[in-house]
N, C-alpha and C positions, 0 to 999 in steps of 0.2 A: 438347584443352581440358580444364581442371581445373575441377570444380565444388566450390565452397567450402560447407561445412556449418557454420552459425553455431551454436555452443553457447550457449543463453541464460544470461546473467549473473544471478546471485542475490546481492543486496546488502542489508545491514542497516546503517543509518546511525543512531547513537544519540548524543545530546548534550543539553547544557542549552539552554534557550530562547535564541534569538538567536545560536547558534553557527554557522549556515550550513547546516543539514541540508537544508532545502528547496532552497536555491540549488544546493548540491552535487548533489542528486539531479536537479534540472532540467537542469543542464549536462551530466551524465552521460547522462540520457535523451535530450536533443538530440543529443549526439554519436553515440550509439548509433543513433538514427533515421537521421541523415545519413549515417554512415560505412558502416552495414551493411544498411539497409533503405529506401534511396531516399526518405527523408523521410516514412516511414509515421507515422501518428498516435501520440501519447502519451497514455495513459489515466491519470487520477489519481483516487483516492478519498481526499478530505480535505475536511472541513467548513470549514476555515479559508481565508483569503483569500491566503495567500503565493503560491500558484501563479498566481493572477490578476494579481498584481504582476509576475510573471516572463513573463506571456503576451507583452506587447509587447517586452520587452527580450531574450528568448531565443527563444521559439517563432515569433512573427510575423516576426522578423528572418531566421530560418532557413527559413521557409516550412513549418513543421511544425504540423499541427493539434493542439491541446491540448484534450482532452475531460476535463472535471472533473465528478465526481459528489460531492455533499456530504452525503448521508444518513449520519449517524454510527452506524449499527448493524452488528452482526456479519453479520446476514443480508444486508443491502445490500452489504456488502463482498464477500462470496462472489458475489453476483449480478453485481457490477461486474467482478470478474476474469473470469467466464465471458463476460459481454457484450463485454469488451475483446478476448478471444480471437476471438470470432465477428465482431467489427467490423474485424478486420485491423490492430489496434494492434500496435506492436512492443515497447512498454514499458508496464508497469503499475506505478505507485507508490502506496503506501498509507500514510497516517498512522495508526498503530495505536491511539493512546491512547484515543480515544472509542469505537470498536468494542470494544476490550479491556474498558474499564470497563463498557459496556452489557452485554457478555456476562457478565462477572462478577456484576453485579447480577441479571441475568435468571436465571442458573443457580442462584445462591444462593437467590433467592426461590422458584424452582420446586422445588428439591431440599432445602432446608433444610440440616441438618448433613451431608448426604450429596452435597454439591455437587461435591466434588473430582474424582471419577472422571468425572462428566459433563463437567466443564470440560476435563479432560485429553483426553477423546475428541473433543469439538468442536474444540478448538484443534489437536489433532493431525491431524484431517481437513483443517483449513485449512492447516496447515504443509505437508502433503503436497501439496495443490493448488498452493501458492505455489512449492514447490521443483520440481514436475513440470510446471509450466506451460511451454508452448512460448515464452512471452514472456520477455523480460528483466524481472525483478521486483525492486523496490526497496521495502524496509520501512523507515519512519521512526518513531522514538519518542523522546520526551524521557526524559532520565535521571531516574527517580524510582521509588519503590516503589508503583505503582498498585494492586497487590493489597491492600497494607496499607491504603492510603487507602480502598478500597471496603469492606474489612472493618471499619474503624474507623467509617465512616459508618453502617453497618447495625447495629453492635453497641452 
């Protein structure tokens, strides 16, 4: 008898608004859940409603529980990944725009002109968690220069 070890997939999906990022991520998540994890739950961190639109069309049809958290902060994003791992989810997907913007504003306010290294450290810690999680992980983001937007707002 051969035991199969599943190596978790790590995916980034970037594109303009309306290009199908959420739908593509949902279809991939559902396929991974059904094909490799006996329909285990899919966990999403996204404050927007796109995933709710897909709940009946993808997840309910396939008999997969979709758990969505909508708190758009960096800290909540980290907690969601840990909770998804403990809850037995097989996939964790995250929409990065709002947590990233919140992190930029918070670190810049806290550190003033010396915010760069703090940001690198915090984001690097998150990246390591994302890449080393036992879950399949999917990061979604819109194509834009969010860093410049935040800097322009505060300057």
